[in-house]
PQR file with spaces between the fields and no chain letter, atoms N, CA, C, O and H, PARSE charges and radii, in Angstrom:
ATOM       1  N    MET     1     155.651  167.035   64.186 -0.4000 1.5000
ATOM       2  CA   MET     1     155.573  167.331   63.107 -0.0000 2.0000
ATOM       3  C    MET     1     156.798  168.332   63.518  0.5500 1.7000
ATOM       4  O    MET     1     156.925  168.852   64.626 -0.5500 1.4000
ATOM       5  N    SER     2     157.691  168.500   62.380 -0.4000 1.5000
ATOM       6  CA   SER     2     158.459  169.444   62.185 -0.0000 2.0000
ATOM       7  C    SER     2     158.088  170.264   60.863  0.5500 1.7000
ATOM       8  O    SER     2     157.310  170.039   59.936 -0.5500 1.4000
ATOM       9  H    SER     2     157.588  168.078   61.480  0.4000 1.0000
ATOM      10  N    LEU     3     159.251  171.645   61.259 -0.4000 1.5000
ATOM      11  CA   LEU     3     158.769  172.519   59.786 -0.0000 2.0000
ATOM      12  C    LEU     3     160.264  171.797   59.316  0.5500 1.7000
ATOM      13  O    LEU     3     160.981  170.904   59.768 -0.5500 1.4000
ATOM      14  H    LEU     3     159.883  171.828   62.013  0.4000 1.0000
ATOM      15  N    SER     4     160.298  172.843   57.989 -0.4000 1.5000
ATOM      16  CA   SER     4     160.726  172.504   56.756 -0.0000 2.0000
ATOM      17  C    SER     4     160.853  173.387   55.847  0.5500 1.7000
ATOM      18  O    SER     4     160.247  172.827   54.934 -0.5500 1.4000
ATOM      19  H    SER     4     159.716  173.568   57.622  0.4000 1.0000
ATOM      20  N    PHE     5     161.226  174.434   55.401 -0.4000 1.5000
ATOM      21  CA   PHE     5     161.035  175.179   54.300 -0.0000 2.0000
ATOM      22  C    PHE     5     162.385  175.689   53.812  0.5500 1.7000
ATOM      23  O    PHE     5     163.451  175.411   54.361 -0.5500 1.4000
ATOM      24  H    PHE     5     161.718  174.889   56.143  0.4000 1.0000
ATOM      25  N    ASN     6     162.229  176.568   52.584 -0.4000 1.5000
ATOM      26  CA   ASN     6     163.559  176.896   51.892 -0.0000 2.0000
ATOM      27  C    ASN     6     163.209  178.830   51.691  0.5500 1.7000
ATOM      28  O    ASN     6     162.165  179.349   51.295 -0.5500 1.4000
ATOM      29  H    ASN     6     161.363  176.794   52.138  0.4000 1.0000
ATOM      30  N    ILE     7     164.566  179.547   52.152 -0.4000 1.5000
ATOM      31  CA   ILE     7     164.481  180.585   52.020 -0.0000 2.0000
ATOM      32  C    ILE     7     165.825  181.316   50.846  0.5500 1.7000
ATOM      33  O    ILE     7     167.035  181.116   50.951 -0.5500 1.4000
ATOM      34  H    ILE     7     165.414  179.125   52.474  0.4000 1.0000
ATOM      35  N    THR     8     165.163  182.121   49.844 -0.4000 1.5000
ATOM      36  CA   THR     8     165.795  182.136   48.862 -0.0000 2.0000
ATOM      37  C    THR     8     166.562  183.727   48.916  0.5500 1.7000
ATOM      38  O    THR     8     165.708  184.521   48.523 -0.5500 1.4000
ATOM      39  H    THR     8     164.180  182.284   49.759  0.4000 1.0000
ATOM      40  N    LEU     9     167.808  184.442   49.247 -0.4000 1.5000
ATOM      41  CA   LEU     9     168.218  185.559   49.698 -0.0000 2.0000
ATOM      42  C    LEU     9     168.995  186.179   48.795  0.5500 1.7000
ATOM      43  O    LEU     9     169.513  185.424   47.972 -0.5500 1.4000
ATOM      44  H    LEU     9     168.502  183.796   49.567  0.4000 1.0000
ATOM      45  N    GLN    10     169.347  187.867   48.652 -0.4000 1.5000
ATOM      46  CA   GLN    10     170.259  188.125   48.199 -0.0000 2.0000
ATOM      47  C    GLN    10     171.103  188.421   48.817  0.5500 1.7000
ATOM      48  O    GLN    10     170.982  187.716   49.819 -0.5500 1.4000
ATOM      49  H    GLN    10     168.926  188.480   49.320  0.4000 1.0000
ATOM      50  N    THR    11     172.286  189.263   48.983 -0.4000 1.5000
ATOM      51  CA   THR    11     173.319  189.745   50.116 -0.0000 2.0000
ATOM      52  C    THR    11     172.963  191.295   49.804  0.5500 1.7000
ATOM      53  O    THR    11     172.595  191.695   48.699 -0.5500 1.4000
ATOM      54  H    THR    11     172.383  189.836   48.169  0.4000 1.0000
ATOM      55  N    GLU    12     173.159  192.231   51.137 -0.4000 1.5000
ATOM      56  CA   GLU    12     172.892  193.492   50.544 -0.0000 2.0000
ATOM      57  C    GLU    12     173.870  193.908   50.943  0.5500 1.7000
ATOM      58  O    GLU    12     174.591  193.251   51.694 -0.5500 1.4000
ATOM      59  H    GLU    12     173.458  191.906   52.034  0.4000 1.0000
ATOM      60  N    PRO    13     174.230  195.465   50.424 -0.5600 1.5000
ATOM      61  CA   PRO    13     173.573  196.308   49.338  0.2800 2.0000
ATOM      62  C    PRO    13     173.421  196.215   48.253  0.5500 1.7000
ATOM      63  O    PRO    13     172.651  196.888   47.567 -0.5500 1.4000
ATOM      64  N    THR    14     174.186  195.292   47.879 -0.4000 1.5000
ATOM      65  CA   THR    14     174.356  194.745   45.907 -0.0000 2.0000
ATOM      66  C    THR    14     173.890  193.889   45.541  0.5500 1.7000
ATOM      67  O    THR    14     173.946  193.529   44.366 -0.5500 1.4000
ATOM      68  H    THR    14     174.811  194.746   48.437  0.4000 1.0000
ATOM      69  N    GLY    15     172.992  193.021   46.890 -0.4000 1.5000
ATOM      70  CA   GLY    15     172.780  191.889   45.536 -0.0000 2.0000
ATOM      71  C    GLY    15     173.794  191.104   44.775  0.5500 1.7000
ATOM      72  O    GLY    15     173.317  190.276   43.998 -0.5500 1.4000
ATOM      73  H    GLY    15     172.946  193.314   47.846  0.4000 1.0000
ATOM      74  N    GLN    16     174.867  191.176   44.824 -0.4000 1.5000
ATOM      75  CA   GLN    16     175.828  190.813   44.146 -0.0000 2.0000
ATOM      76  C    GLN    16     175.640  189.066   44.334  0.5500 1.7000
ATOM      77  O    GLN    16     175.509  188.359   43.335 -0.5500 1.4000
ATOM      78  H    GLN    16     175.254  191.848   45.455  0.4000 1.0000
ATOM      79  N    ASN    17     175.646  188.435   45.849 -0.4000 1.5000
ATOM      80  CA   ASN    17     175.465  186.614   45.771 -0.0000 2.0000
ATOM      81  C    ASN    17     174.198  186.452   46.217  0.5500 1.7000
ATOM      82  O    ASN    17     173.593  187.375   46.763 -0.5500 1.4000
ATOM      83  H    ASN    17     175.752  189.010   46.661  0.4000 1.0000
ATOM      84  N    GLU    18     173.601  185.078   45.997 -0.4000 1.5000
ATOM      85  CA   GLU    18     171.636  184.988   46.242 -0.0000 2.0000
ATOM      86  C    GLU    18     172.427  183.612   46.730  0.5500 1.7000
ATOM      87  O    GLU    18     173.329  182.909   46.276 -0.5500 1.4000
ATOM      88  H    GLU    18     174.093  184.328   45.554  0.4000 1.0000
ATOM      89  N    PHE    19     171.730  183.621   47.704 -0.4000 1.5000
ATOM      90  CA   PHE    19     171.736  182.206   48.763 -0.0000 2.0000
ATOM      91  C    PHE    19     170.366  181.105   48.672  0.5500 1.7000
ATOM      92  O    PHE    19     169.347  181.619   49.132 -0.5500 1.4000
ATOM      93  H    PHE    19     170.997  184.193   48.072  0.4000 1.0000
ATOM      94  N    ASP    20     170.228  180.009   48.273 -0.4000 1.5000
ATOM      95  CA   ASP    20     169.220  179.248   49.094 -0.0000 2.0000
ATOM      96  C    ASP    20     169.590  178.805   50.439  0.5500 1.7000
ATOM      97  O    ASP    20     170.752  178.621   50.802 -0.5500 1.4000
ATOM      98  H    ASP    20     171.057  179.592   47.900  0.4000 1.0000
ATOM      99  N    LEU    21     168.905  178.697   50.913 -0.4000 1.5000
ATOM     100  CA   LEU    21     168.994  177.717   52.627 -0.0000 2.0000
ATOM     101  C    LEU    21     167.461  177.084   52.349  0.5500 1.7000
ATOM     102  O    LEU    21     166.377  177.473   51.912 -0.5500 1.4000
ATOM     103  H    LEU    21     167.961  178.846   50.618  0.4000 1.0000
ATOM     104  N    GLU    22     168.042  175.910   52.861 -0.4000 1.5000
ATOM     105  CA   GLU    22     167.195  174.464   53.181 -0.0000 2.0000
ATOM     106  C    GLU    22     166.869  174.394   54.523  0.5500 1.7000
ATOM     107  O    GLU    22     167.489  173.486   55.077 -0.5500 1.4000
ATOM     108  H    GLU    22     168.922  175.594   53.215  0.4000 1.0000
ATOM     109  N    ILE    23     166.049  175.076   55.334 -0.4000 1.5000
ATOM     110  CA   ILE    23     165.963  175.025   57.124 -0.0000 2.0000
ATOM     111  C    ILE    23     165.472  173.381   56.934  0.5500 1.7000
ATOM     112  O    ILE    23     165.078  172.878   55.882 -0.5500 1.4000
ATOM     113  H    ILE    23     165.545  175.813   54.884  0.4000 1.0000
ATOM     114  N    THR    24     165.621  172.669   58.326 -0.4000 1.5000
ATOM     115  CA   THR    24     164.850  172.019   58.687 -0.0000 2.0000
ATOM     116  C    THR    24     165.120  172.107   59.994  0.5500 1.7000
ATOM     117  O    THR    24     166.190  172.196   60.598 -0.5500 1.4000
ATOM     118  H    THR    24     165.941  173.078   59.181  0.4000 1.0000
ATOM     119  N    GLU    25     163.639  172.056   60.469 -0.4000 1.5000
ATOM     120  CA   GLU    25     163.666  171.858   62.849 -0.0000 2.0000
ATOM     121  C    GLU    25     163.783  169.886   62.704  0.5500 1.7000
ATOM     122  O    GLU    25     163.252  169.107   61.913 -0.5500 1.4000
ATOM     123  H    GLU    25     162.770  171.984   59.980  0.4000 1.0000
ATOM     124  N    ASN    26     164.741  169.665   63.887 -0.4000 1.5000
ATOM     125  CA   ASN    26     164.681  168.055   64.398 -0.0000 2.0000
ATOM     126  C    ASN    26     165.384  167.509   63.339  0.5500 1.7000
ATOM     127  O    ASN    26     164.854  166.451   62.996 -0.5500 1.4000
ATOM     128  H    ASN    26     165.173  170.298   64.530  0.4000 1.0000
ATOM     129  N    TYR    27     166.673  167.882   62.464 -0.4000 1.5000
ATOM     130  CA   TYR    27     167.176  166.947   62.024 -0.0000 2.0000
ATOM     131  C    TYR    27     168.634  167.188   61.831  0.5500 1.7000
ATOM     132  O    TYR    27     169.318  168.161   61.515 -0.5500 1.4000
ATOM     133  H    TYR    27     167.103  168.741   62.742  0.4000 1.0000
ATOM     134  N    GLU    28     168.936  165.495   62.245 -0.4000 1.5000
ATOM     135  CA   GLU    28     170.173  165.365   62.428 -0.0000 2.0000
ATOM     136  C    GLU    28     170.814  165.698   63.943  0.5500 1.7000
ATOM     137  O    GLU    28     172.036  165.801   64.060 -0.5500 1.4000
ATOM     138  H    GLU    28     168.381  164.704   62.501  0.4000 1.0000
ATOM     139  N    GLY    29     170.045  165.837   64.939 -0.4000 1.5000
ATOM     140  CA   GLY    29     170.546  165.874   65.919 -0.0000 2.0000
ATOM     141  C    GLY    29     170.861  167.278   66.466  0.5500 1.7000
ATOM     142  O    GLY    29     171.491  167.498   67.500 -0.5500 1.4000
ATOM     143  H    GLY    29     169.053  165.753   64.845  0.4000 1.0000
ATOM     144  N    ASP    30     170.139  168.548   65.321 -0.4000 1.5000
ATOM     145  CA   ASP    30     170.307  169.958   65.434 -0.0000 2.0000
ATOM     146  C    ASP    30     168.923  170.256   65.690  0.5500 1.7000
ATOM     147  O    ASP    30     168.203  169.391   65.190 -0.5500 1.4000
ATOM     148  H    ASP    30     169.626  168.369   64.482  0.4000 1.0000
ATOM     149  N    LYS    31     168.262  171.197   66.308 -0.4000 1.5000
ATOM     150  CA   LYS    31     166.945  172.306   66.508 -0.0000 2.0000
ATOM     151  C    LYS    31     166.523  172.780   65.383  0.5500 1.7000
ATOM     152  O    LYS    31     165.310  172.891   65.211 -0.5500 1.4000
ATOM     153  H    LYS    31     168.846  171.899   66.714  0.4000 1.0000
ATOM     154  N    TRP    32     167.474  173.173   64.336 -0.4000 1.5000
ATOM     155  CA   TRP    32     167.875  174.352   63.138 -0.0000 2.0000
ATOM     156  C    TRP    32     168.589  173.390   62.707  0.5500 1.7000
ATOM     157  O    TRP    32     169.188  172.663   63.499 -0.5500 1.4000
ATOM     158  H    TRP    32     168.460  173.083   64.475  0.4000 1.0000
ATOM     159  N    HIS    33     168.639  173.255   61.687 -0.4000 1.5000
ATOM     160  CA   HIS    33     169.598  172.345   60.074 -0.0000 2.0000
ATOM     161  C    HIS    33     169.339  173.516   59.176  0.5500 1.7000
ATOM     162  O    HIS    33     168.222  173.991   58.968 -0.5500 1.4000
ATOM     163  H    HIS    33     168.152  173.845   61.044  0.4000 1.0000
ATOM     164  N    VAL    34     170.449  173.937   58.669 -0.4000 1.5000
ATOM     165  CA   VAL    34     170.585  174.547   57.451 -0.0000 2.0000
ATOM     166  C    VAL    34     171.758  174.627   56.499  0.5500 1.7000
ATOM     167  O    VAL    34     172.901  174.900   56.863 -0.5500 1.4000
ATOM     168  H    VAL    34     171.356  173.551   58.837  0.4000 1.0000
ATOM     169  N    ALA    35     171.329  174.322   55.021 -0.4000 1.5000
ATOM     170  CA   ALA    35     172.106  173.753   54.580 -0.0000 2.0000
ATOM     171  C    ALA    35     171.920  175.042   53.295  0.5500 1.7000
ATOM     172  O    ALA    35     170.953  175.338   52.593 -0.5500 1.4000
ATOM     173  H    ALA    35     170.400  174.100   54.725  0.4000 1.0000
ATOM     174  N    VAL    36     172.947  175.455   53.358 -0.4000 1.5000
ATOM     175  CA   VAL    36     173.520  176.621   52.129 -0.0000 2.0000
ATOM     176  C    VAL    36     173.844  176.717   50.796  0.5500 1.7000
ATOM     177  O    VAL    36     174.949  177.162   50.486 -0.5500 1.4000
ATOM     178  H    VAL    36     173.733  175.214   53.928  0.4000 1.0000
ATOM     179  N    PHE    37     173.444  176.540   50.372 -0.4000 1.5000
ATOM     180  CA   PHE    37     174.367  176.874   48.786 -0.0000 2.0000
ATOM     181  C    PHE    37     174.254  178.318   47.833  0.5500 1.7000
ATOM     182  O    PHE    37     173.505  179.274   48.032 -0.5500 1.4000
ATOM     183  H    PHE    37     172.546  176.179   50.624  0.4000 1.0000
ATOM     184  N    ILE    38     175.201  178.142   46.799 -0.4000 1.5000
ATOM     185  CA   ILE    38     175.444  179.660   46.857 -0.0000 2.0000
ATOM     186  C    ILE    38     175.137  179.505   45.536  0.5500 1.7000
ATOM     187  O    ILE    38     175.609  178.514   44.979 -0.5500 1.4000
ATOM     188  H    ILE    38     175.809  177.365   46.637  0.4000 1.0000
ATOM     189  N    ARG    39     174.216  180.518   44.685 -0.4000 1.5000
ATOM     190  CA   ARG    39     173.968  180.476   43.572 -0.0000 2.0000
ATOM     191  C    ARG    39     175.128  181.019   41.928  0.5500 1.7000
ATOM     192  O    ARG    39     175.123  182.224   41.676 -0.5500 1.4000
ATOM     193  H    ARG    39     173.832  181.323   45.138  0.4000 1.0000
ATOM     194  N    LEU    40     175.770  180.323   41.233 -0.4000 1.5000
ATOM     195  CA   LEU    40     176.726  180.225   40.762 -0.0000 2.0000
ATOM     196  C    LEU    40     176.824  180.651   39.488  0.5500 1.7000
ATOM     197  O    LEU    40     177.846  181.094   38.963 -0.5500 1.4000
ATOM     198  H    LEU    40     175.775  179.344   41.437  0.4000 1.0000
ATOM     199  N    ALA    41     175.559  180.493   38.892 -0.4000 1.5000
ATOM     200  CA   ALA    41     174.640  180.637   37.415 -0.0000 2.0000
ATOM     201  C    ALA    41     173.006  180.451   37.844  0.5500 1.7000
ATOM     202  O    ALA    41     172.631  180.313   39.008 -0.5500 1.4000
ATOM     203  H    ALA    41     174.729  180.133   39.319  0.4000 1.0000
ATOM     204  N    GLU    42     172.050  180.477   36.573 -0.4000 1.5000
ATOM     205  CA   GLU    42     170.994  180.335   36.810 -0.0000 2.0000
ATOM     206  C    GLU    42     171.025  178.620   36.968  0.5500 1.7000
ATOM     207  O    GLU    42     171.576  177.879   36.154 -0.5500 1.4000
ATOM     208  H    GLU    42     172.354  180.589   35.627  0.4000 1.0000
ATOM     209  N    ASN    43     170.603  178.354   37.691 -0.4000 1.5000
ATOM     210  CA   ASN    43     170.179  176.930   37.498 -0.0000 2.0000
ATOM     211  C    ASN    43     171.288  176.419   38.270  0.5500 1.7000
ATOM     212  O    ASN    43     171.039  175.319   38.764 -0.5500 1.4000
ATOM     213  H    ASN    43     170.155  178.956   38.352  0.4000 1.0000
ATOM     214  N    ASN    44     172.361  176.847   38.509 -0.4000 1.5000
ATOM     215  CA   ASN    44     174.033  176.267   38.890 -0.0000 2.0000
ATOM     216  C    ASN    44     173.792  176.682   40.617  0.5500 1.7000
ATOM     217  O    ASN    44     173.586  177.855   40.929 -0.5500 1.4000
ATOM     218  H    ASN    44     172.563  177.740   38.107  0.4000 1.0000
ATOM     219  N    TYR    45     173.821  176.087   41.180 -0.4000 1.5000
ATOM     220  CA   TYR    45     173.866  175.712   42.900 -0.0000 2.0000
ATOM     221  C    TYR    45     175.127  175.033   43.382  0.5500 1.7000
ATOM     222  O    TYR    45     175.462  173.958   42.886 -0.5500 1.4000
ATOM     223  H    TYR    45     173.989  175.134   40.927  0.4000 1.0000
ATOM     224  N    GLU    46     175.638  175.451   44.062 -0.4000 1.5000
ATOM     225  CA   GLU    46     176.891  175.117   44.933 -0.0000 2.0000
ATOM     226  C    GLU    46     176.962  174.873   46.269  0.5500 1.7000
ATOM     227  O    GLU    46     177.752  175.656   46.796 -0.5500 1.4000
ATOM     228  H    GLU    46     175.366  176.325   44.465  0.4000 1.0000
ATOM     229  N    HIS    47     176.445  174.082   47.069 -0.4000 1.5000
ATOM     230  CA   HIS    47     176.762  173.652   48.158 -0.0000 2.0000
ATOM     231  C    HIS    47     177.939  174.915   49.076  0.5500 1.7000
ATOM     232  O    HIS    47     179.121  174.902   48.733 -0.5500 1.4000
ATOM     233  H    HIS    47     175.803  173.446   46.641  0.4000 1.0000
ATOM     234  N    TRP    48     177.655  175.538   49.771 -0.4000 1.5000
ATOM     235  CA   TRP    48     178.513  176.576   50.374 -0.0000 2.0000
ATOM     236  C    TRP    48     178.720  176.090   51.897  0.5500 1.7000
ATOM     237  O    TRP    48     179.690  176.522   52.519 -0.5500 1.4000
ATOM     238  H    TRP    48     176.695  175.549   50.049  0.4000 1.0000
ATOM     239  N    GLU    49     177.794  175.174   52.516 -0.4000 1.5000
ATOM     240  CA   GLU    49     178.166  175.224   54.287 -0.0000 2.0000
ATOM     241  C    GLU    49     177.009  174.600   54.613  0.5500 1.7000
ATOM     242  O    GLU    49     176.171  174.446   53.724 -0.5500 1.4000
ATOM     243  H    GLU    49     177.006  174.823   52.011  0.4000 1.0000
ATOM     244  N    THR    50     176.711  174.054   56.147 -0.4000 1.5000
ATOM     245  CA   THR    50     175.861  173.261   56.729 -0.0000 2.0000
ATOM     246  C    THR    50     176.306  173.537   58.236  0.5500 1.7000
ATOM     247  O    THR    50     177.449  173.333   58.646 -0.5500 1.4000
ATOM     248  H    THR    50     177.392  174.179   56.869  0.4000 1.0000
ATOM     249  N    VAL    51     174.921  174.184   59.250 -0.4000 1.5000
ATOM     250  CA   VAL    51     175.230  174.532   60.434 -0.0000 2.0000
ATOM     251  C    VAL    51     174.033  173.963   61.029  0.5500 1.7000
ATOM     252  O    VAL    51     172.993  173.969   60.371 -0.5500 1.4000
ATOM     253  H    VAL    51     173.993  174.350   58.917  0.4000 1.0000
ATOM     254  N    GLY    52     174.060  173.506   62.119 -0.4000 1.5000
ATOM     255  CA   GLY    52     173.160  173.482   63.264 -0.0000 2.0000
ATOM     256  C    GLY    52     173.552  174.030   63.902  0.5500 1.7000
ATOM     257  O    GLY    52     174.740  174.143   64.206 -0.5500 1.4000
ATOM     258  H    GLY    52     174.905  173.501   62.654  0.4000 1.0000
ATOM     259  N    LEU    53     171.958  174.930   64.602 -0.4000 1.5000
ATOM     260  CA   LEU    53     171.317  175.836   65.441 -0.0000 2.0000
ATOM     261  C    LEU    53     170.891  175.315   66.468  0.5500 1.7000
ATOM     262  O    LEU    53     170.188  174.345   66.184 -0.5500 1.4000
ATOM     263  H    LEU    53     170.994  174.838   64.355  0.4000 1.0000
ATOM     264  N    ASP    54     171.038  175.618   68.312 -0.4000 1.5000
ATOM     265  CA   ASP    54     169.629  175.332   68.932 -0.0000 2.0000
ATOM     266  C    ASP    54     168.626  177.071   68.897  0.5500 1.7000
ATOM     267  O    ASP    54     167.416  176.859   68.982 -0.5500 1.4000
ATOM     268  H    ASP    54     171.608  176.406   68.543  0.4000 1.0000
ATOM     269  N    THR    55     168.804  177.817   68.844 -0.4000 1.5000
ATOM     270  CA   THR    55     167.746  178.441   69.203 -0.0000 2.0000
ATOM     271  C    THR    55     167.227  179.445   67.265  0.5500 1.7000
ATOM     272  O    THR    55     167.855  179.543   66.210 -0.5500 1.4000
ATOM     273  H    THR    55     169.787  177.990   68.775  0.4000 1.0000
ATOM     274  N    ILE    56     165.820  179.966   67.716 -0.4000 1.5000
ATOM     275  CA   ILE    56     165.259  180.609   66.394 -0.0000 2.0000
ATOM     276  C    ILE    56     166.093  181.697   66.446  0.5500 1.7000
ATOM     277  O    ILE    56     166.294  182.195   65.339 -0.5500 1.4000
ATOM     278  H    ILE    56     165.310  179.887   68.572  0.4000 1.0000
ATOM     279  N    THR    57     166.600  182.187   67.297 -0.4000 1.5000
ATOM     280  CA   THR    57     167.065  183.377   67.411 -0.0000 2.0000
ATOM     281  C    THR    57     168.731  183.677   66.717  0.5500 1.7000
ATOM     282  O    THR    57     169.304  184.604   66.144 -0.5500 1.4000
ATOM     283  H    THR    57     166.437  181.783   68.196  0.4000 1.0000
ATOM     284  N    GLU    58     169.063  182.249   67.181 -0.4000 1.5000
ATOM     285  CA   GLU    58     171.208  181.681   66.594 -0.0000 2.0000
ATOM     286  C    GLU    58     170.191  181.464   64.757  0.5500 1.7000
ATOM     287  O    GLU    58     171.143  181.594   63.988 -0.5500 1.4000
ATOM     288  H    GLU    58     168.598  181.496   67.646  0.4000 1.0000
ATOM     289  N    LEU    59     169.010  181.248   63.899 -0.4000 1.5000
ATOM     290  CA   LEU    59     168.629  180.860   63.208 -0.0000 2.0000
ATOM     291  C    LEU    59     168.658  182.541   62.455  0.5500 1.7000
ATOM     292  O    LEU    59     169.435  182.926   61.581 -0.5500 1.4000
ATOM     293  H    LEU    59     168.236  181.143   64.524  0.4000 1.0000
ATOM     294  N    PHE    60     167.410  183.427   63.208 -0.4000 1.5000
ATOM     295  CA   PHE    60     167.055  184.367   62.681 -0.0000 2.0000
ATOM     296  C    PHE    60     168.986  185.468   62.453  0.5500 1.7000
ATOM     297  O    PHE    60     169.115  186.359   61.613 -0.5500 1.4000
ATOM     298  H    PHE    60     166.779  183.114   63.918  0.4000 1.0000
ATOM     299  N    ASN    61     169.826  185.145   63.164 -0.4000 1.5000
ATOM     300  CA   ASN    61     170.976  185.375   63.701 -0.0000 2.0000
ATOM     301  C    ASN    61     171.542  185.594   62.220  0.5500 1.7000
ATOM     302  O    ASN    61     171.595  186.534   61.427 -0.5500 1.4000
ATOM     303  H    ASN    61     169.721  184.421   63.846  0.4000 1.0000
ATOM     304  N    TYR    62     172.049  183.873   62.256 -0.4000 1.5000
ATOM     305  CA   TYR    62     172.264  183.045   61.000 -0.0000 2.0000
ATOM     306  C    TYR    62     172.039  183.654   59.319  0.5500 1.7000
ATOM     307  O    TYR    62     172.839  183.807   58.396 -0.5500 1.4000
ATOM     308  H    TYR    62     172.006  183.110   62.901  0.4000 1.0000
ATOM     309  N    ILE    63     170.732  183.871   59.430 -0.4000 1.5000
ATOM     310  CA   ILE    63     170.748  184.583   57.818 -0.0000 2.0000
ATOM     311  C    ILE    63     170.794  185.885   57.537  0.5500 1.7000
ATOM     312  O    ILE    63     170.816  186.378   56.410 -0.5500 1.4000
ATOM     313  H    ILE    63     170.082  183.747   60.179  0.4000 1.0000
ATOM     314  N    ARG    64     170.823  186.927   59.449 -0.4000 1.5000
ATOM     315  CA   ARG    64     171.456  188.268   58.832 -0.0000 2.0000
ATOM     316  C    ARG    64     173.194  188.259   58.193  0.5500 1.7000
ATOM     317  O    ARG    64     173.851  188.770   57.286 -0.5500 1.4000
ATOM     318  H    ARG    64     170.805  186.527   60.365  0.4000 1.0000
ATOM     319  N    GLN    65     173.347  187.406   59.239 -0.4000 1.5000
ATOM     320  CA   GLN    65     174.902  187.293   59.097 -0.0000 2.0000
ATOM     321  C    GLN    65     174.936  186.915   57.251  0.5500 1.7000
ATOM     322  O    GLN    65     175.675  187.578   56.523 -0.5500 1.4000
ATOM     323  H    GLN    65     172.814  186.991   59.976  0.4000 1.0000
ATOM     324  N    ILE    66     174.070  185.821   56.697 -0.4000 1.5000
ATOM     325  CA   ILE    66     174.496  184.940   55.582 -0.0000 2.0000
ATOM     326  C    ILE    66     174.012  186.477   54.405  0.5500 1.7000
ATOM     327  O    ILE    66     174.727  186.778   53.449 -0.5500 1.4000
ATOM     328  H    ILE    66     173.470  185.283   57.288  0.4000 1.0000
ATOM     329  N    GLN    67     172.912  187.133   54.704 -0.4000 1.5000
ATOM     330  CA   GLN    67     173.181  188.310   53.943 -0.0000 2.0000
ATOM     331  C    GLN    67     173.614  189.593   53.544  0.5500 1.7000
ATOM     332  O    GLN    67     173.270  190.474   52.757 -0.5500 1.4000
ATOM     333  H    GLN    67     172.332  186.888   55.481  0.4000 1.0000
ATOM     334  N    LYS    68     174.726  189.316   54.595 -0.4000 1.5000
ATOM     335  CA   LYS    68     175.670  190.735   54.678 -0.0000 2.0000
ATOM     336  C    LYS    68     176.874  189.616   53.333  0.5500 1.7000
ATOM     337  O    LYS    68     177.182  190.395   52.431 -0.5500 1.4000
ATOM     338  H    LYS    68     175.006  188.600   55.234  0.4000 1.0000
ATOM     339  N    ILE    69     177.174  188.940   53.205 -0.4000 1.5000
ATOM     340  CA   ILE    69     178.625  188.324   52.520 -0.0000 2.0000
ATOM     341  C    ILE    69     178.662  188.888   51.196  0.5500 1.7000
ATOM     342  O    ILE    69     177.766  188.681   50.378 -0.5500 1.4000
ATOM     343  H    ILE    69     176.924  188.306   53.937  0.4000 1.0000
ATOM     344  N    GLU    70     179.743  189.643   50.950 -0.4000 1.5000
ATOM     345  CA   GLU    70     179.535  189.761   49.809 -0.0000 2.0000
ATOM     346  C    GLU    70     181.209  189.490   49.813  0.5500 1.7000
ATOM     347  O    GLU    70     182.006  189.502   50.751 -0.5500 1.4000
ATOM     348  H    GLU    70     180.471  189.812   51.614  0.4000 1.0000
ATOM     349  N    ASP    71     181.438  189.197   48.102 -0.4000 1.5000
ATOM     350  CA   ASP    71     182.300  188.633   48.000 -0.0000 2.0000
ATOM     351  C    ASP    71     183.907  189.826   47.226  0.5500 1.7000
ATOM     352  O    ASP    71     185.014  189.323   47.039 -0.5500 1.4000
ATOM     353  H    ASP    71     180.791  189.187   47.339  0.4000 1.0000
């Protein structure tokens, strides 16, 4: 059984950007497959990037990086 979950986060410290991360375990050859969408307006998201990560540590570090992105 593989995990699949979503995370919504706002960037810190301003909350200027909001991202939705769709995280799936063991998908398309990746241990952790992450599709990232940035919120443009209410109920309007655009694909931002997709990454494959090998470890849970890489996944948490990636989430921390996303949370720091400010335009």
